[in-house]
C-alpha positions in Angstrom: -15.1 4.0 -9.8 -17.8 4.0 -7.2 -16.3 3.7 -3.6 -16.6 0.1 -2.1 -16.2 -1.5 1.2 -14.0 -4.6 2.0 -14.5 -6.8 4.9 -11.6 -9.0 6.5 -11.7 -11.1 9.5 -11.5 -8.3 11.9 -11.7 -5.2 9.8 -14.2 -3.1 7.8 -12.2 -1.3 5.1 -14.4 1.6 3.9 -14.0 4.9 2.1 -12.9 7.9 4.1 -15.4 10.6 4.8 -15.8 13.9 6.8 -16.8 11.9 9.8 -13.2 10.6 10.0 -11.6 14.1 10.1 -10.9 14.3 13.8 -9.8 10.7 14.2 -7.3 11.1 11.2 -6.0 14.3 12.7 -5.4 12.7 16.1 -3.7 9.6 14.7 -1.4 11.6 12.4 0.0 13.6 15.4 2.1 10.5 15.9 5.8 11.5 15.1 6.4 8.1 13.4 3.5 8.5 10.9 4.9 12.1 10.2 8.4 10.8 9.7 7.9 7.9 7.5 5.0 8.9 5.4 4.5 11.8 3.0 1.7 13.6 5.0 2.4 17.2 6.0 4.4 17.9 9.2 3.1 19.5 11.3 -0.3 17.9 10.4 -3.1 20.3 11.0 -6.7 19.8 11.2 -7.1 21.5 7.8 -4.9 18.8 6.4 -7.1 16.1 7.7 -10.2 17.9 6.4 -8.6 18.2 2.9 -7.8 14.4 3.0 -11.1 13.0 4.1 -13.5 15.4 2.3 -11.6 16.1 -1.0 -8.4 13.9 -1.7 -9.7 10.5 -0.7 -13.0 10.8 -2.5 -11.4 12.5 -5.4 -9.2 9.4 -6.0 -12.1 7.2 -6.3 -13.9 9.7 -8.6 -11.0 9.9 -11.0 -10.0 6.4 -10.7 -6.5 7.2 -9.6 -6.2 6.1 -6.1 -8.5 4.0 -3.6 -8.2 5.1 0.0 -9.6 2.8 2.9 -10.3 3.7 6.5 -9.2 0.6 8.5 -11.9 0.3 11.3 -12.6 -2.6 13.7 -15.8 -4.5 12.9 -18.3 -3.9 15.5 -16.7 -1.0 17.4 -15.9 1.1 14.3 -12.6 2.2 15.9 -10.2 3.6 13.4 -7.0 1.6 13.5 -5.2 2.8 10.3 -5.3 3.8 6.8 -4.5 2.1 3.4 -4.3 3.4 -0.2 -3.8 1.8 -3.5 -2.5 4.1 -6.2 -2.7 3.4 -10.0 0.9 3.6 -11.5 1.6 4.7 -15.1 2.5 1.1 -16.2 -0.5 -0.9 -17.2 -1.6 -3.4 -14.6 0.7 -1.9 -11.9 -0.5 -0.4 -8.6 1.2 0.7 -5.4 0.0 0.1 -1.8 0.8 2.3 1.2 -0.5 2.3 4.8 -0.2 3.6 8.3 -1.3 2.2 11.6 -2.5 4.2 14.6 0.1 4.0 17.3 -2.1 2.4 19.9 -3.2 -0.4 17.5 0.2 -1.5 16.3 1.5 -4.9 16.7 -1.9 -6.7 16.3 -1.6 -7.6 12.6 -4.3 -5.2 11.3 -2.1 -3.6 8.6 -1.1 -7.0 7.2 -4.7 -8.1 7.2 -5.7 -4.9 5.3 -2.8 -5.3 2.8 -3.8 -8.9 2.0 -7.5 -8.0 1.7 -6.7 -5.0 -0.6 -4.3 -7.0 -2.7 -7.0 -9.7 -3.3 -9.5 -6.9 -4.4 -6.9 -5.3 -6.6 -5.9 -8.6 -8.4 -9.6 -9.7 -8.8 -11.3 -6.4 -9.4 -8.8 -3.8 -10.8 -7.1 -6.3 -13.0 -3.7 -5.6 -11.2 -0.9 -7.9 -12.3 1.6 -6.3 -9.9 1.2 -4.6 -6.6 4.3 -2.7 -5.6 5.4 -1.4 -2.1 8.0 1.2 -1.5 9.3 2.6 1.9 12.3 4.7 2.9 15.2 2.6 3.8 15.1 2.3 7.7 11.3 1.9 7.9 11.5 -1.5 9.5 7.8 -1.6 10.5 6.5 -1.0 7.1 8.9 -3.6 5.6 7.7 -6.2 8.3 4.1 -5.8 7.1 5.0 -6.2 3.5 7.1 -9.3 4.1 4.3 -10.8 6.3 1.8 -10.1 3.5 4.0 -12.1 1.1 5.8 -9.3 -0.8 9.1 -10.2 -2.3 12.0 -7.6 -1.7 13.5 -6.6 -5.1 16.1 -4.1 -4.2 16.9 -0.6 -3.3 16.2 2.6 -5.2 18.7 5.5 -4.9 16.6 8.7 -4.5 13.5 6.4 -4.8 11.2 8.7 -2.6 10.3 12.3 -2.3 9.3 13.1 1.3 8.7 16.7 2.4 11.0 18.1 -0.3 13.9 15.7 0.4 14.9 12.8 -2.0 15.4 9.5 -0.1 16.6 6.0 -0.8 13.9 3.4 -0.8 13.3 -0.4 -0.4 11.1 -1.9 -3.2 9.1 -5.1 -3.2 6.2 -6.6 -5.1 3.4 -9.0 -4.8 1.9 -11.0 -7.8 -1.5 -12.7 -8.1 0.3 -16.0 -8.2 1.9 -15.3 -4.7 -1.7 -15.5 -3.4 -2.8 -18.4 -5.5 -4.8 -16.1 -7.9 -4.7 -15.9 -11.7 -3.3 -12.9 -13.4 -5.1 -10.8 -16.0 -2.3 -11.3 -18.4 0.2 -14.3 -19.0 3.4 -14.1 -16.9 6.6 -15.9 -18.0 9.2 -15.7 -15.3 12.9 -15.9 -16.1 14.0 -19.0 -14.3 17.4 -19.8 -15.6 19.7 -16.7 -16.0 22.6 -17.6 -18.1 26.2 -16.8 -16.7 28.0 -14.2 -18.8 29.9 -16.1 -21.5 28.3 -19.4 -20.9 27.0 -21.4 -23.9 23.2 -21.9 -24.2 21.9 -25.3 -23.2 21.4 -26.2 -27.0 25.1 -25.8 -27.7 26.4 -27.9 -25.0 
């Protein structure tokens, strides 16, 4: 897929490029970003160069992941990053994000998640957008919940971060959660029967 740019009320969500290398490197010195995301730690300038010049463009090229630099409209200040990864199940994608320390608490990540979700549902044919984070990552969970994700449970050993398996929270967002149509029909299970209960037709 050709890289695209999305626009929200305050943000320009554009593809990463070599011009972002030093800004990404500076933001990713934050201990919280290194702790809760899968980026290398310590995070060296060569890691930022690899991401902005090779990994991020490569994801667009092979249609496996779509990385966005989150910059303020007007000033171009980098406030975070967001990626949408294609999963092995048809129509299923996963979103991940980080916010630069000095720009947290202003709703930028939530705004970006909603903008990217609408794009994924309308342009990628996504029927399900998943979110996962290590249990304890309250900031990431708060963003997901504000964006309308519904928590679905916990996964034991659900994440691999820097060689260590960790338990994860999971949540999902559906097109209907944003008032959008899905690419395929969805029939939710609304009336789960109690074990041993007779079906309605037999009562």
